[in-house]
C-alpha positions in Angstrom: -1.6 -11.1 13.1 0.2 -13.4 11.0 2.1 -12.2 7.4 3.9 -15.2 6.6 0.6 -15.6 4.5 -0.5 -12.0 3.7 -0.3 -8.1 3.9 -1.5 -6.0 6.7 -4.3 -4.5 6.4 -5.7 -1.7 7.9 -6.8 -3.0 11.3 -3.6 -5.0 11.4 -0.8 -1.9 11.5 -1.2 -1.3 15.0 2.0 -2.2 16.6 1.8 -4.5 19.4 4.7 -3.0 21.8 7.1 0.0 21.7 10.5 -1.2 22.4 13.1 1.3 23.9 15.8 2.0 21.9 18.6 1.0 24.3 16.4 -2.3 24.6 16.1 -2.3 20.6 19.6 -2.4 20.5 20.5 -5.2 22.3 17.3 -7.3 21.3 17.5 -6.7 17.5 17.3 -10.3 16.3 13.8 -10.8 18.4 12.8 -7.6 17.0 12.9 -8.9 13.4 11.8 -12.4 14.0 8.1 -10.8 16.1 8.1 -8.0 13.1 7.7 -11.3 10.7 5.6 -13.1 13.2 3.6 -11.0 15.3 3.5 -7.7 12.6 4.9 -4.5 13.0 7.6 -3.5 15.9 7.8 0.1 16.8 10.8 1.4 18.1 11.0 4.6 20.3 9.6 7.1 22.3 9.8 10.8 20.8 10.9 9.7 17.6 9.1 6.4 16.7 10.4 3.8 13.8 8.8 0.9 12.6 10.0 -2.6 11.7 8.0 -4.9 8.9 9.4 -7.4 7.1 10.6 -6.2 3.4 8.0 -8.4 1.7 5.1 -6.3 3.0 7.0 -2.8 2.4 7.3 -3.6 -1.0 3.7 -4.8 -1.4 2.5 -1.4 0.7 4.9 0.6 -1.6 4.2 -0.7 -4.7 0.0 -1.5 -4.4 -1.7 -4.3 -6.4 -1.5 -3.7 -10.1 -4.7 -3.5 -11.9 -4.9 -4.4 -16.1 -4.9 -1.6 -18.2 -8.3 -2.1 -19.6 -9.9 -1.4 -15.5 -7.7 1.3 -14.9 -9.0 3.5 -18.3 -12.3 1.9 -17.5 -12.1 3.2 -13.9 -10.3 6.8 -15.2 -12.7 7.6 -17.8 -13.6 11.3 -17.8 -16.8 11.7 -16.6 -19.0 14.4 -16.6 -17.9 16.2 -19.7 -20.6 17.6 -21.6 -19.4 16.6 -25.4 -20.8 17.1 -28.6 -20.7 14.6 -30.9 -21.3 16.1 -34.4 -24.3 14.0 -36.8 -22.5 11.3 -38.6 -25.3 11.5 -40.8 -24.4 14.5 -42.9 -22.5 14.2 -46.2 -19.6 16.7 -44.9 -16.2 16.9 -46.3 -13.6 14.7 -45.0 -9.9 16.1 -44.0 
């Protein structure tokens, strides 16, 4: 699970190891290095925390941006029973 080239997918989110808090305090630089090279590092048993690189956090938080046109097509209301007026009649324009 190499994070240098991309983002995490669902199968890569599982941390490899759970660090005790006391051990994590003493080996923080190693935890930071491992989070970059191997993936998320979990610290704590009862109250757990996960260490991931900032760029991975930003990518997950913001997510990929879609073009406006693609978003509009994907989010168009569907199933609406709209009646379309007949345009062939001579009706008064407001």
